[in-house]
All heavy atoms as TSV, in Angstrom:
chain	resi	resn	atom	element	x	y	z
A	1	MET	N	N	4.800	-10.947	6.398
A	1	MET	CA	C	5.780	-11.512	7.357
A	1	MET	C	C	7.091	-10.806	7.354
A	1	MET	O	O	7.538	-10.330	6.315
A	1	MET	CB	C	5.968	-13.027	7.065
A	1	MET	CG	C	4.752	-13.868	7.334
A	1	MET	SD	S	5.108	-15.604	7.329
A	1	MET	CE	C	6.029	-15.812	8.745
A	2	ALA	N	N	7.668	-10.717	8.486
A	2	ALA	CA	C	8.985	-10.005	8.548
A	2	ALA	C	C	10.112	-10.962	7.992
A	2	ALA	O	O	10.048	-12.198	8.174
A	2	ALA	CB	C	9.283	-9.734	9.998
A	3	ARG	N	N	11.053	-10.369	7.333
A	3	ARG	CA	C	12.112	-11.194	6.765
A	3	ARG	C	C	13.496	-10.489	7.074
A	3	ARG	O	O	13.531	-9.306	7.364
A	3	ARG	CB	C	12.037	-11.203	5.237
A	3	ARG	CG	C	10.778	-12.015	4.777
A	3	ARG	CD	C	10.861	-12.220	3.276
A	3	ARG	NE	N	9.705	-12.982	2.898
A	3	ARG	CZ	C	9.001	-12.749	1.804
A	3	ARG	NH1	N	9.460	-11.788	0.920
A	3	ARG	NH2	N	7.996	-13.470	1.397
A	4	GLY	N	N	14.489	-11.316	7.063
A	4	GLY	CA	C	15.846	-10.854	7.234
A	4	GLY	C	C	16.050	-10.031	8.501
A	4	GLY	O	O	15.809	-10.532	9.645
A	5	GLN	N	N	16.515	-8.758	8.463
A	5	GLN	CA	C	16.893	-7.949	9.545
A	5	GLN	C	C	15.721	-7.693	10.488
A	5	GLN	O	O	15.880	-7.724	11.684
A	5	GLN	CB	C	17.506	-6.654	9.081
A	5	GLN	CG	C	18.071	-5.787	10.168
A	5	GLN	CD	C	19.253	-6.355	10.852
A	5	GLN	OE1	O	19.920	-7.228	10.351
A	5	GLN	NE2	N	19.535	-5.966	12.111
A	6	GLN	N	N	14.558	-7.487	9.917
A	6	GLN	CA	C	13.352	-7.205	10.732
A	6	GLN	C	C	13.060	-8.426	11.646
A	6	GLN	O	O	12.719	-8.313	12.867
A	6	GLN	CB	C	12.095	-6.994	9.883
A	6	GLN	CG	C	11.816	-5.592	9.512
A	6	GLN	CD	C	10.555	-5.563	8.705
A	6	GLN	OE1	O	10.199	-6.400	7.982
A	6	GLN	NE2	N	9.853	-4.403	8.823
A	7	LYS	N	N	13.165	-9.627	11.150
A	7	LYS	CA	C	12.928	-10.862	11.872
A	7	LYS	C	C	13.870	-10.958	13.014
A	7	LYS	O	O	13.530	-11.240	14.208
A	7	LYS	CB	C	13.046	-12.038	10.902
A	7	LYS	CG	C	12.706	-13.389	11.616
A	7	LYS	CD	C	12.737	-14.489	10.605
A	7	LYS	CE	C	12.430	-15.826	11.256
A	7	LYS	NZ	N	12.520	-16.943	10.301
A	8	ILE	N	N	15.118	-10.693	12.752
A	8	ILE	CA	C	16.172	-10.808	13.791
A	8	ILE	C	C	15.906	-9.747	14.865
A	8	ILE	O	O	15.986	-10.075	16.061
A	8	ILE	CB	C	17.559	-10.628	13.195
A	8	ILE	CG1	C	17.954	-11.763	12.244
A	8	ILE	CG2	C	18.686	-10.515	14.268
A	8	ILE	CD1	C	19.163	-11.540	11.377
A	9	GLN	N	N	15.582	-8.559	14.475
A	9	GLN	CA	C	15.309	-7.547	15.480
A	9	GLN	C	C	14.086	-7.802	16.371
A	9	GLN	O	O	14.059	-7.668	17.531
A	9	GLN	CB	C	15.066	-6.182	14.809
A	9	GLN	CG	C	16.416	-5.540	14.232
A	9	GLN	CD	C	16.125	-4.309	13.469
A	9	GLN	OE1	O	14.940	-4.014	13.046
A	9	GLN	NE2	N	17.093	-3.551	13.111
A	10	SER	N	N	13.036	-8.350	15.711
A	10	SER	CA	C	11.878	-8.781	16.407
A	10	SER	C	C	12.132	-9.870	17.425
A	10	SER	O	O	11.643	-9.827	18.594
A	10	SER	CB	C	10.743	-9.258	15.383
A	10	SER	OG	O	9.665	-9.722	16.120
A	11	GLN	N	N	12.889	-10.868	17.105
A	11	GLN	CA	C	13.368	-11.952	17.961
A	11	GLN	C	C	14.129	-11.533	19.121
A	11	GLN	O	O	13.865	-11.887	20.260
A	11	GLN	CB	C	14.100	-13.015	17.202
A	11	GLN	CG	C	13.295	-13.893	16.254
A	11	GLN	CD	C	14.128	-14.797	15.352
A	11	GLN	OE1	O	15.348	-14.607	15.196
A	11	GLN	NE2	N	13.462	-15.749	14.796
A	12	GLN	N	N	15.004	-10.580	18.854
A	12	GLN	CA	C	15.928	-9.977	19.960
A	12	GLN	C	C	15.008	-9.208	20.912
A	12	GLN	O	O	15.163	-9.266	22.178
A	12	GLN	CB	C	16.951	-9.108	19.346
A	12	GLN	CG	C	18.070	-9.795	18.739
A	12	GLN	CD	C	19.058	-8.954	17.952
A	12	GLN	OE1	O	18.767	-7.741	17.722
A	12	GLN	NE2	N	20.195	-9.500	17.604
A	13	LYS	N	N	14.050	-8.456	20.379
A	13	LYS	CA	C	13.175	-7.625	21.209
A	13	LYS	C	C	12.298	-8.517	22.044
A	13	LYS	O	O	12.179	-8.296	23.290
A	13	LYS	CB	C	12.291	-6.774	20.292
A	13	LYS	CG	C	11.271	-5.892	20.990
A	13	LYS	CD	C	10.498	-5.076	20.013
A	13	LYS	CE	C	9.336	-4.357	20.666
A	13	LYS	NZ	N	8.519	-3.696	19.634
A	14	ASN	N	N	11.770	-9.621	21.432
A	14	ASN	CA	C	10.843	-10.477	22.242
A	14	ASN	C	C	11.715	-11.271	23.330
A	14	ASN	O	O	11.213	-11.503	24.467
A	14	ASN	CB	C	10.273	-11.487	21.356
A	14	ASN	CG	C	9.147	-10.834	20.468
A	14	ASN	OD1	O	8.557	-9.812	20.866
A	14	ASN	ND2	N	8.838	-11.430	19.319
A	15	ALA	N	N	12.976	-11.656	23.002
A	15	ALA	CA	C	13.796	-12.366	23.977
A	15	ALA	C	C	14.078	-11.441	25.123
A	15	ALA	O	O	14.076	-11.797	26.312
A	15	ALA	CB	C	15.085	-12.773	23.281
A	16	LYS	N	N	14.361	-10.136	24.863
A	16	LYS	CA	C	14.668	-9.178	25.950
A	16	LYS	C	C	13.409	-8.925	26.812
A	16	LYS	O	O	13.580	-8.938	28.014
A	16	LYS	CB	C	15.131	-7.855	25.330
A	16	LYS	CG	C	15.557	-6.785	26.232
A	16	LYS	CD	C	15.931	-5.541	25.630
A	16	LYS	CE	C	16.269	-4.471	26.591
A	16	LYS	NZ	N	16.593	-3.175	26.027
A	17	LYS	N	N	12.299	-8.820	26.240
A	17	LYS	CA	C	11.086	-8.691	26.945
A	17	LYS	C	C	10.784	-9.909	27.847
A	17	LYS	O	O	10.325	-9.736	29.011
A	17	LYS	CB	C	9.925	-8.429	25.977
A	17	LYS	CG	C	8.626	-7.809	26.628
A	17	LYS	CD	C	7.544	-7.614	25.585
A	17	LYS	CE	C	7.835	-6.524	24.581
A	17	LYS	NZ	N	6.768	-6.216	23.728
A	18	ALA	N	N	11.015	-11.086	27.362
A	18	ALA	CA	C	10.726	-12.284	28.105
A	18	ALA	C	C	11.746	-12.446	29.224
A	18	ALA	O	O	11.355	-12.789	30.334
A	18	ALA	CB	C	10.856	-13.525	27.193
A	19	ALA	N	N	12.961	-11.969	29.001
A	19	ALA	CA	C	14.022	-12.103	30.074
A	19	ALA	C	C	13.659	-11.089	31.179
A	19	ALA	O	O	13.773	-11.428	32.406
A	19	ALA	CB	C	15.370	-11.840	29.547
A	20	GLU	N	N	13.269	-9.940	30.845
A	20	GLU	CA	C	12.843	-8.934	31.899
A	20	GLU	C	C	11.625	-9.415	32.675
A	20	GLU	O	O	11.637	-9.290	33.919
A	20	GLU	CB	C	12.442	-7.589	31.229
A	20	GLU	CG	C	13.737	-6.875	30.683
A	20	GLU	CD	C	13.371	-5.604	29.907
A	20	GLU	OE1	O	12.123	-5.255	29.796
A	20	GLU	OE2	O	14.316	-4.896	29.453
A	21	LYS	N	N	10.708	-10.002	32.082
A	21	LYS	CA	C	9.460	-10.542	32.713
A	21	LYS	C	C	9.874	-11.669	33.658
A	21	LYS	O	O	9.394	-11.708	34.807
A	21	LYS	CB	C	8.502	-11.098	31.657
A	21	LYS	CG	C	7.152	-11.433	32.263
A	21	LYS	CD	C	6.156	-11.868	31.279
A	21	LYS	CE	C	4.884	-12.336	31.850
A	21	LYS	NZ	N	3.920	-12.756	30.720
A	22	LYS	N	N	10.712	-12.558	33.226
A	22	LYS	CA	C	11.239	-13.725	34.044
A	22	LYS	C	C	11.998	-13.228	35.256
A	22	LYS	O	O	11.838	-13.695	36.323
A	22	LYS	CB	C	11.982	-14.689	33.194
A	22	LYS	CG	C	12.349	-15.904	33.881
A	22	LYS	CD	C	13.063	-16.836	32.936
A	22	LYS	CE	C	13.390	-18.197	33.639
A	22	LYS	NZ	N	14.030	-19.203	32.746
A	23	LYS	N	N	12.815	-12.205	34.991
A	23	LYS	CA	C	13.650	-11.666	36.134
A	23	LYS	C	C	12.772	-11.027	37.169
A	23	LYS	O	O	12.973	-11.253	38.409
A	23	LYS	CB	C	14.598	-10.634	35.586
A	23	LYS	CG	C	15.530	-10.091	36.597
A	23	LYS	CD	C	16.592	-9.110	35.966
A	23	LYS	CE	C	17.456	-8.603	37.049
A	23	LYS	NZ	N	18.343	-7.573	36.444
A	24	ALA	N	N	11.771	-10.272	36.760
A	24	ALA	CA	C	10.909	-9.658	37.711
A	24	ALA	C	C	10.049	-10.644	38.506
A	24	ALA	O	O	9.860	-10.548	39.670
A	24	ALA	CB	C	9.968	-8.657	36.973
A	25	GLN	N	N	9.570	-11.739	37.859
A	25	GLN	CA	C	8.782	-12.733	38.474
A	25	GLN	C	C	9.629	-13.522	39.516
A	25	GLN	O	O	9.171	-13.770	40.561
A	25	GLN	CB	C	8.248	-13.692	37.408
A	25	GLN	CG	C	7.346	-14.773	38.000
A	25	GLN	CD	C	6.844	-15.778	37.009
A	25	GLN	OE1	O	7.388	-15.745	35.869
A	25	GLN	NE2	N	5.837	-16.483	37.284
A	26	GLY	N	N	10.936	-13.817	39.103
A	26	GLY	CA	C	11.771	-14.579	40.072
A	26	GLY	C	C	11.995	-13.805	41.350
A	26	GLY	O	O	12.094	-14.428	42.419
A	27	ALA	N	N	12.194	-12.556	41.305
A	27	ALA	CA	C	12.465	-11.783	42.493
A	27	ALA	C	C	11.202	-11.786	43.392
A	27	ALA	O	O	11.399	-11.749	44.612
A	27	ALA	CB	C	12.832	-10.295	42.068
A	28	ASP	N	N	10.047	-11.690	42.894
A	28	ASP	CA	C	8.898	-11.697	43.711
A	28	ASP	C	C	8.733	-13.025	44.432
A	28	ASP	O	O	8.447	-13.058	45.671
A	28	ASP	CB	C	7.603	-11.471	42.873
A	28	ASP	CG	C	7.571	-10.066	42.332
A	28	ASP	OD1	O	8.275	-9.235	42.746
A	28	ASP	OD2	O	6.785	-9.892	41.320
A	29	GLN	N	N	9.010	-14.168	43.775
A	29	GLN	CA	C	8.914	-15.435	44.449
A	29	GLN	C	C	10.012	-15.594	45.534
A	29	GLN	O	O	9.707	-16.110	46.604
A	29	GLN	CB	C	9.112	-16.597	43.462
A	29	GLN	CG	C	7.981	-16.723	42.479
A	29	GLN	CD	C	8.189	-17.757	41.368
A	29	GLN	OE1	O	9.283	-18.235	41.193
A	29	GLN	NE2	N	7.110	-18.135	40.723
A	30	LYS	N	N	11.151	-15.128	45.282
A	30	LYS	CA	C	12.265	-15.169	46.243
A	30	LYS	C	C	11.997	-14.332	47.435
A	30	LYS	O	O	12.215	-14.733	48.552
A	30	LYS	CB	C	13.536	-14.676	45.530
A	30	LYS	CG	C	14.791	-14.971	46.389
A	30	LYS	CD	C	16.023	-14.529	45.547
A	30	LYS	CE	C	17.276	-14.938	46.234
A	30	LYS	NZ	N	18.441	-14.577	45.455
A	31	THR	N	N	11.403	-13.125	47.244
A	31	THR	CA	C	11.059	-12.236	48.331
A	31	THR	C	C	9.906	-12.892	49.216
A	31	THR	O	O	9.985	-12.907	50.450
A	31	THR	CB	C	10.533	-10.902	47.816
A	31	THR	OG1	O	11.569	-10.345	46.984
A	31	THR	CG2	C	10.292	-9.937	48.944
A	32	ALA	N	N	8.924	-13.434	48.582
A	32	ALA	CA	C	7.852	-14.158	49.265
A	32	ALA	C	C	8.350	-15.381	50.032
A	32	ALA	O	O	7.912	-15.619	51.243
A	32	ALA	CB	C	6.767	-14.602	48.343
A	33	ALA	N	N	9.264	-16.108	49.510
A	33	ALA	CA	C	9.781	-17.263	50.215
A	33	ALA	C	C	10.542	-16.864	51.429
A	33	ALA	O	O	10.459	-17.459	52.507
A	33	ALA	CB	C	10.632	-18.096	49.246
A	34	LYS	N	N	11.342	-15.815	51.315
A	34	LYS	CA	C	12.181	-15.289	52.398
A	34	LYS	C	C	11.263	-14.700	53.516
A	34	LYS	O	O	11.541	-14.896	54.723
A	34	LYS	CB	C	13.072	-14.195	51.927
A	34	LYS	CG	C	14.187	-13.901	52.945
A	34	LYS	CD	C	15.337	-13.094	52.348
A	34	LYS	CE	C	16.357	-12.952	53.340
A	34	LYS	NZ	N	17.588	-12.436	52.636
A	35	ALA	N	N	10.197	-14.046	53.187
A	35	ALA	CA	C	9.291	-13.579	54.163
A	35	ALA	C	C	8.575	-14.590	54.937
A	35	ALA	O	O	8.175	-14.452	56.053
A	35	ALA	CB	C	8.211	-12.643	53.480
A	36	ALA	N	N	8.385	-15.786	54.345
A	36	ALA	CA	C	7.670	-16.955	55.057
A	36	ALA	C	C	8.507	-17.554	56.091
A	36	ALA	O	O	8.051	-18.201	56.995
A	36	ALA	CB	C	7.293	-18.002	53.984
A	37	LEU	N	N	9.875	-17.302	56.109
A	37	LEU	CA	C	10.804	-17.876	57.081
A	37	LEU	C	C	10.801	-17.030	58.289
A	37	LEU	O	O	11.612	-16.096	58.417
A	37	LEU	CB	C	12.189	-18.097	56.503
A	37	LEU	CG	C	12.258	-19.016	55.236
A	37	LEU	CD1	C	13.643	-18.984	54.709
A	37	LEU	CD2	C	11.800	-20.382	55.592
A	38	VAL	N	N	9.914	-17.321	59.282
A	38	VAL	CA	C	9.793	-16.385	60.423
A	38	VAL	C	C	10.354	-16.926	61.681
A	38	VAL	O	O	10.651	-16.119	62.548
A	38	VAL	CB	C	8.236	-16.050	60.636
A	38	VAL	CG1	C	7.712	-15.256	59.479
A	38	VAL	CG2	C	7.500	-17.328	60.805
A	39	HIS	N	N	10.679	-18.214	61.779
A	39	HIS	CA	C	11.287	-18.718	63.040
A	39	HIS	C	C	12.756	-18.992	62.824
A	39	HIS	O	O	13.149	-19.630	61.837
A	39	HIS	CB	C	10.536	-20.067	63.415
A	39	HIS	CG	C	9.130	-19.868	63.736
A	39	HIS	ND1	N	8.597	-19.336	64.801
A	39	HIS	CD2	C	8.053	-20.086	62.918
A	39	HIS	CE1	C	7.317	-19.305	64.817
A	39	HIS	NE2	N	6.913	-19.746	63.638
A	40	THR	N	N	13.550	-18.592	63.743
A	40	THR	CA	C	15.027	-18.756	63.635
A	40	THR	C	C	15.572	-19.485	64.819
A	40	THR	O	O	15.250	-19.195	65.963
A	40	THR	CB	C	15.748	-17.341	63.580
A	40	THR	OG1	O	15.190	-16.541	62.534
A	40	THR	CG2	C	17.184	-17.484	63.377
A	41	CYS	N	N	16.295	-20.533	64.478
A	41	CYS	CA	C	16.860	-21.391	65.561
A	41	CYS	C	C	17.971	-20.613	66.257
A	41	CYS	O	O	18.815	-20.064	65.652
A	41	CYS	CB	C	17.511	-22.695	64.841
A	41	CYS	SG	S	18.350	-23.695	66.011
A	42	PRO	N	N	17.918	-20.510	67.612
A	42	PRO	CA	C	18.871	-19.744	68.372
A	42	PRO	C	C	20.232	-20.447	68.328
A	42	PRO	O	O	21.270	-19.734	68.598
A	42	PRO	CB	C	18.290	-19.713	69.732
A	42	PRO	CG	C	17.380	-20.927	69.853
A	42	PRO	CD	C	16.889	-21.175	68.504
A	43	VAL	N	N	20.391	-21.693	68.067
A	43	VAL	CA	C	21.694	-22.391	68.053
A	43	VAL	C	C	22.396	-22.162	66.770
A	43	VAL	O	O	23.564	-21.758	66.725
A	43	VAL	CB	C	21.497	-23.926	68.359
A	43	VAL	CG1	C	22.795	-24.618	68.485
A	43	VAL	CG2	C	20.806	-24.015	69.699
A	44	CYS	N	N	21.771	-22.582	65.660
A	44	CYS	CA	C	22.449	-22.495	64.390
A	44	CYS	C	C	21.955	-21.405	63.398
A	44	CYS	O	O	22.451	-21.335	62.317
A	44	CYS	CB	C	22.260	-23.840	63.693
A	44	CYS	SG	S	20.618	-24.356	63.276
A	45	ARG	N	N	21.003	-20.659	63.844
A	45	ARG	CA	C	20.458	-19.512	63.037
A	45	ARG	C	C	19.804	-19.932	61.799
A	45	ARG	O	O	19.700	-19.151	60.792
A	45	ARG	CB	C	21.572	-18.513	62.758
A	45	ARG	CG	C	22.145	-17.883	63.922
A	45	ARG	CD	C	21.161	-16.949	64.636
A	45	ARG	NE	N	21.776	-16.372	65.785
A	45	ARG	CZ	C	21.092	-15.969	66.855
A	45	ARG	NH1	N	19.807	-16.231	66.902
A	45	ARG	NH2	N	21.693	-15.422	67.783
A	46	THR	N	N	19.297	-21.235	61.702
A	46	THR	CA	C	18.570	-21.630	60.524
A	46	THR	C	C	17.121	-21.148	60.597
A	46	THR	O	O	16.556	-21.093	61.658
A	46	THR	CB	C	18.517	-23.251	60.486
A	46	THR	OG1	O	19.890	-23.710	60.445
A	46	THR	CG2	C	17.796	-23.722	59.283
A	47	GLN	N	N	16.592	-20.739	59.449
A	47	GLN	CA	C	15.284	-20.186	59.493
A	47	GLN	C	C	14.255	-21.197	59.018
A	47	GLN	O	O	14.479	-21.913	58.054
A	47	GLN	CB	C	15.169	-18.923	58.627
A	47	GLN	CG	C	16.013	-17.804	59.152
A	47	GLN	CD	C	15.961	-16.578	58.181
A	47	GLN	OE1	O	15.919	-16.765	56.999
A	47	GLN	NE2	N	15.937	-15.438	58.776
A	48	MET	N	N	13.079	-21.222	59.674
A	48	MET	CA	C	11.972	-22.125	59.298
A	48	MET	C	C	10.690	-21.476	59.193
A	48	MET	O	O	10.478	-20.443	59.854
A	48	MET	CB	C	12.009	-23.270	60.388
A	48	MET	CG	C	13.050	-24.352	60.183
A	48	MET	SD	S	13.888	-24.839	61.687
A	48	MET	CE	C	14.742	-23.478	62.317
A	49	PRO	N	N	9.709	-22.001	58.390
A	49	PRO	CA	C	8.483	-21.401	58.112
A	49	PRO	C	C	7.410	-21.478	59.297
A	49	PRO	O	O	6.598	-20.610	59.430
A	49	PRO	CB	C	7.975	-21.999	56.865
A	49	PRO	CG	C	8.590	-23.344	56.871
A	49	PRO	CD	C	9.933	-23.181	57.574
A	50	ASP	N	N	7.438	-22.514	60.006
A	50	ASP	CA	C	6.377	-22.726	61.045
A	50	ASP	C	C	6.976	-23.373	62.342
A	50	ASP	O	O	8.045	-23.983	62.296
A	50	ASP	CB	C	5.257	-23.532	60.521
A	50	ASP	CG	C	5.664	-24.919	59.954
A	50	ASP	OD1	O	6.176	-25.715	60.690
A	50	ASP	OD2	O	5.459	-25.113	58.734
A	51	PRO	N	N	6.246	-23.243	63.409
A	51	PRO	CA	C	6.721	-23.796	64.697
A	51	PRO	C	C	6.855	-25.355	64.699
A	51	PRO	O	O	7.801	-25.837	65.368
A	51	PRO	CB	C	5.687	-23.379	65.718
A	51	PRO	CG	C	4.606	-22.635	65.041
A	51	PRO	CD	C	4.999	-22.551	63.576
A	52	LYS	N	N	5.994	-26.105	64.019
A	52	LYS	CA	C	6.179	-27.463	63.940
A	52	LYS	C	C	7.467	-27.931	63.384
A	52	LYS	O	O	8.185	-28.800	63.894
A	52	LYS	CB	C	4.975	-28.128	63.162
A	52	LYS	CG	C	4.960	-29.638	63.161
A	52	LYS	CD	C	3.722	-30.129	62.440
A	52	LYS	CE	C	3.692	-31.620	62.376
A	52	LYS	NZ	N	2.574	-32.104	61.521
A	53	THR	N	N	7.868	-27.346	62.230
A	53	THR	CA	C	9.111	-27.659	61.610
A	53	THR	C	C	10.275	-27.271	62.511
A	53	THR	O	O	11.290	-27.913	62.547
A	53	THR	CB	C	9.210	-26.920	60.246
A	53	THR	OG1	O	8.068	-27.210	59.450
A	53	THR	CG2	C	10.463	-27.306	59.473
A	54	PHE	N	N	10.094	-26.099	63.155
A	54	PHE	CA	C	11.125	-25.577	64.033
A	54	PHE	C	C	11.322	-26.568	65.128
A	54	PHE	O	O	12.505	-26.936	65.447
A	54	PHE	CB	C	10.721	-24.257	64.563
A	54	PHE	CG	C	11.677	-23.537	65.501
A	54	PHE	CD1	C	13.037	-23.848	65.549
A	54	PHE	CD2	C	11.292	-22.460	66.310
A	54	PHE	CE1	C	13.913	-23.178	66.358
A	54	PHE	CE2	C	12.155	-21.823	67.108
A	54	PHE	CZ	C	13.464	-22.190	67.155
A	55	LYS	N	N	10.301	-27.097	65.762
A	55	LYS	CA	C	10.412	-28.061	66.879
A	55	LYS	C	C	11.157	-29.327	66.402
A	55	LYS	O	O	11.985	-29.956	67.026
A	55	LYS	CB	C	9.134	-28.404	67.564
A	55	LYS	CG	C	9.252	-29.256	68.735
A	55	LYS	CD	C	7.974	-29.306	69.561
A	55	LYS	CE	C	8.256	-30.112	70.808
A	55	LYS	NZ	N	7.057	-30.024	71.723
A	56	GLN	N	N	10.728	-29.845	65.152
A	56	GLN	CA	C	11.288	-31.042	64.669
A	56	GLN	C	C	12.770	-30.883	64.397
A	56	GLN	O	O	13.612	-31.702	64.701
A	56	GLN	CB	C	10.638	-31.474	63.358
A	56	GLN	CG	C	9.220	-31.973	63.605
A	56	GLN	CD	C	8.528	-32.192	62.250
A	56	GLN	OE1	O	8.972	-31.737	61.230
A	56	GLN	NE2	N	7.383	-32.904	62.333
A	57	HIS	N	N	13.181	-29.706	63.856
A	57	HIS	CA	C	14.559	-29.361	63.670
A	57	HIS	C	C	15.325	-29.348	64.972
A	57	HIS	O	O	16.368	-29.971	65.047
A	57	HIS	CB	C	14.637	-27.983	62.935
A	57	HIS	CG	C	15.973	-27.349	63.068
A	57	HIS	ND1	N	17.040	-27.643	62.269
A	57	HIS	CD2	C	16.515	-26.450	63.991
A	57	HIS	CE1	C	18.131	-26.927	62.602
A	57	HIS	NE2	N	17.785	-26.227	63.606
A	58	PHE	N	N	14.796	-28.684	65.959
A	58	PHE	CA	C	15.471	-28.528	67.210
A	58	PHE	C	C	15.692	-29.880	67.895
A	58	PHE	O	O	16.811	-30.141	68.413
A	58	PHE	CB	C	14.656	-27.551	68.135
A	58	PHE	CG	C	15.555	-26.918	69.173
A	58	PHE	CD1	C	16.239	-25.730	68.845
A	58	PHE	CD2	C	15.686	-27.496	70.381
A	58	PHE	CE1	C	17.076	-25.150	69.756
A	58	PHE	CE2	C	16.551	-26.882	71.348
A	58	PHE	CZ	C	17.221	-25.732	71.003
A	59	GLU	N	N	14.591	-30.739	67.854
A	59	GLU	CA	C	14.763	-32.055	68.499
A	59	GLU	C	C	15.850	-32.919	67.767
A	59	GLU	O	O	16.531	-33.742	68.471
A	59	GLU	CB	C	13.420	-32.738	68.498
A	59	GLU	CG	C	12.472	-32.205	69.471
A	59	GLU	CD	C	11.063	-32.709	69.426
A	59	GLU	OE1	O	10.770	-33.348	68.378
A	59	GLU	OE2	O	10.294	-32.436	70.348
A	60	SER	N	N	15.892	-32.824	66.462
A	60	SER	CA	C	16.796	-33.752	65.733
A	60	SER	C	C	18.200	-33.200	65.691
A	60	SER	O	O	19.233	-33.897	65.763
A	60	SER	CB	C	16.247	-33.961	64.313
A	60	SER	OG	O	16.364	-32.818	63.534
A	61	LYS	N	N	18.380	-31.869	65.545
A	61	LYS	CA	C	19.748	-31.294	65.367
A	61	LYS	C	C	20.401	-30.804	66.692
A	61	LYS	O	O	21.599	-30.813	66.790
A	61	LYS	CB	C	19.597	-30.082	64.409
A	61	LYS	CG	C	19.096	-30.389	63.047
A	61	LYS	CD	C	20.044	-31.254	62.252
A	61	LYS	CE	C	19.481	-31.525	60.846
A	61	LYS	NZ	N	20.312	-32.364	60.185
A	62	HIS	N	N	19.605	-30.512	67.709
A	62	HIS	CA	C	20.147	-30.004	68.896
A	62	HIS	C	C	19.576	-30.719	70.132
A	62	HIS	O	O	18.957	-30.046	70.995
A	62	HIS	CB	C	19.903	-28.433	69.040
A	62	HIS	CG	C	20.253	-27.694	67.796
A	62	HIS	ND1	N	21.445	-27.566	67.267
A	62	HIS	CD2	C	19.349	-27.041	66.933
A	62	HIS	CE1	C	21.431	-26.822	66.161
A	62	HIS	NE2	N	20.153	-26.534	65.915
A	63	PRO	N	N	19.730	-32.051	70.262
A	63	PRO	CA	C	19.022	-32.772	71.292
A	63	PRO	C	C	19.590	-32.461	72.764
A	63	PRO	O	O	18.874	-32.572	73.679
A	63	PRO	CB	C	19.299	-34.244	70.962
A	63	PRO	CG	C	20.505	-34.258	70.104
A	63	PRO	CD	C	20.417	-32.934	69.371
A	64	LYS	N	N	20.846	-31.991	72.737
A	64	LYS	CA	C	21.430	-31.748	74.110
A	64	LYS	C	C	21.086	-30.309	74.544
A	64	LYS	O	O	21.334	-30.014	75.701
A	64	LYS	CB	C	22.951	-31.983	74.080
A	64	LYS	CG	C	23.308	-33.436	73.818
A	64	LYS	CD	C	24.743	-33.661	73.764
A	64	LYS	CE	C	25.106	-35.088	73.475
A	64	LYS	NZ	N	26.547	-35.330	73.524
A	65	SER	N	N	20.715	-29.453	73.659
A	65	SER	CA	C	20.455	-28.055	74.063
A	65	SER	C	C	19.063	-27.982	74.709
A	65	SER	O	O	18.155	-28.718	74.327
A	65	SER	CB	C	20.467	-27.214	72.850
A	65	SER	OG	O	21.701	-27.144	72.296
A	66	PRO	N	N	18.883	-26.969	75.634
A	66	PRO	CA	C	17.516	-26.843	76.262
A	66	PRO	C	C	16.544	-26.282	75.186
A	66	PRO	O	O	16.869	-25.436	74.439
A	66	PRO	CB	C	17.754	-25.845	77.375
A	66	PRO	CG	C	19.000	-25.205	77.059
A	66	PRO	CD	C	19.861	-26.181	76.217
A	67	MET	N	N	15.266	-26.880	75.329
A	67	MET	CA	C	14.250	-26.467	74.333
A	67	MET	C	C	13.851	-25.026	74.637
A	67	MET	O	O	13.642	-24.607	75.819
A	67	MET	CB	C	13.003	-27.373	74.530
A	67	MET	CG	C	11.942	-27.103	73.666
A	67	MET	SD	S	12.178	-27.702	71.974
A	67	MET	CE	C	12.260	-29.381	72.227
A	68	PRO	N	N	13.759	-24.164	73.597
A	68	PRO	CA	C	13.295	-22.756	73.727
A	68	PRO	C	C	11.859	-22.768	74.341
A	68	PRO	O	O	11.085	-23.670	74.056
A	68	PRO	CB	C	13.344	-22.147	72.403
A	68	PRO	CG	C	14.278	-23.058	71.627
A	68	PRO	CD	C	14.099	-24.409	72.184
A	69	ALA	N	N	11.542	-21.739	75.121
A	69	ALA	CA	C	10.208	-21.648	75.745
A	69	ALA	C	C	9.081	-21.552	74.744
A	69	ALA	O	O	8.047	-22.060	74.976
A	69	ALA	CB	C	10.202	-20.408	76.604
A	70	GLU	N	N	9.376	-20.987	73.574
A	70	GLU	CA	C	8.302	-20.844	72.494
A	70	GLU	C	C	7.938	-22.082	71.894
A	70	GLU	O	O	6.863	-22.261	71.243
A	70	GLU	CB	C	8.782	-19.898	71.452
A	70	GLU	CG	C	10.008	-20.328	70.620
A	70	GLU	CD	C	10.947	-19.294	70.153
A	70	GLU	OE1	O	11.164	-18.376	70.914
A	70	GLU	OE2	O	11.367	-19.415	69.051
A	71	LEU	N	N	8.723	-23.198	72.070
A	71	LEU	CA	C	8.435	-24.480	71.478
A	71	LEU	C	C	7.845	-25.528	72.497
A	71	LEU	O	O	7.561	-26.633	72.172
A	71	LEU	CB	C	9.728	-25.083	70.888
A	71	LEU	CG	C	10.329	-24.362	69.723
A	71	LEU	CD1	C	11.592	-25.079	69.289
A	71	LEU	CD2	C	9.392	-24.231	68.578
A	72	ALA	N	N	7.682	-25.043	73.755
A	72	ALA	CA	C	7.306	-25.978	74.756
A	72	ALA	C	C	5.834	-26.544	74.533
A	72	ALA	O	O	5.601	-27.708	74.759
A	72	ALA	CB	C	7.340	-25.303	76.152
A	73	ASP	N	N	4.899	-25.784	73.991
A	73	ASP	CA	C	3.565	-26.227	73.813
A	73	ASP	C	C	3.219	-26.617	72.357
A	73	ASP	O	O	2.069	-26.912	72.001
A	73	ASP	CB	C	2.620	-25.108	74.271
A	73	ASP	CG	C	2.791	-23.786	73.507
A	73	ASP	OD1	O	3.835	-23.608	72.960
A	73	ASP	OD2	O	1.773	-23.033	73.432
A	74	VAL	N	N	4.240	-26.657	71.524
A	74	VAL	CA	C	4.016	-26.962	70.044
A	74	VAL	C	C	3.895	-28.547	69.937
A	74	VAL	O	O	4.812	-29.205	70.434
A	74	VAL	CB	C	5.108	-26.458	69.191
A	74	VAL	CG1	C	4.921	-26.851	67.742
A	74	VAL	CG2	C	5.112	-24.922	69.290
A	75	GLN	N	N	2.927	-29.020	69.230
A	75	GLN	CA	C	2.793	-30.412	68.911
A	75	GLN	C	C	3.552	-30.712	67.654
A	75	GLN	O	O	3.339	-30.181	66.603
A	75	GLN	CB	C	1.265	-30.809	68.733
A	75	GLN	CG	C	0.441	-30.690	69.930
A	75	GLN	CD	C	0.762	-31.654	71.012
A	75	GLN	OE1	O	1.155	-32.841	70.707
A	75	GLN	NE2	N	0.624	-31.334	72.288
A	76	ALA	N	N	4.483	-31.674	67.723
A	76	ALA	CA	C	5.345	-32.067	66.521
A	76	ALA	C	C	4.694	-33.210	65.800
A	76	ALA	O	O	4.012	-33.990	66.242
A	76	ALA	CB	C	6.718	-32.417	66.935
């Protein structure tokens, strides 16, 4: 078993390795989540993942604005 200085160095090395792995994984999830937001509200520029959510957002947040043509046939 490692003792003293070896133990401390080993713990630091493992902590650094774990931090790098966590950082790389977080970036992938963030990129994937951002890629899923494909619909953008023309009024407030909010991004949404699917047309159903987009239509619900538009009806609740912008009731006085005319409905975009792309949402006319979407079932909410």
